[in-house]
C-alpha angles and dihedrals in degrees: 000000000000120000119223112243108212095170120117132206120229122196112241122248091222090256114082089194092059091044091058093045101250119168111253095008097178090055092049091048089051092049091048092053092048091050092049091056091047087051092050093050094050093047095045090051091047091230119168120228092254090053091048095048088054093048097045092036096232132117118279087241090061089050087052088052093049089050087057093050093253104143096157095112092054134071120223087252092056091048087051089050091052090052088050093051086049087058098257127130118222120212128189125204124209118206134153113276118249112260087245090064121085116250109267097028113127112196113198133201125200119201124190 
């Protein structure tokens, strides 16, 4: 007996936060990218959460959240500050938005 598959496949917009209907998806994508870079630096340096909390000047529980990609407690500015403390420079590029994007949308891309 075959089950009928009523599911559909929708192509991604390139921003998962927009695809799931989150408010301010471009900001959320930027925060996720910055958080990923902080995570990678902590992992690559083999820092403990306690060491990281001392370096960044935040509670260990907040480091734990960062390590689980929970950036909700931190602004993009604060995440950029963390990267600076960890010895990284952060660049932002400005370019015209594509015609498909709504006016005012500011897509961001973080490379590491």
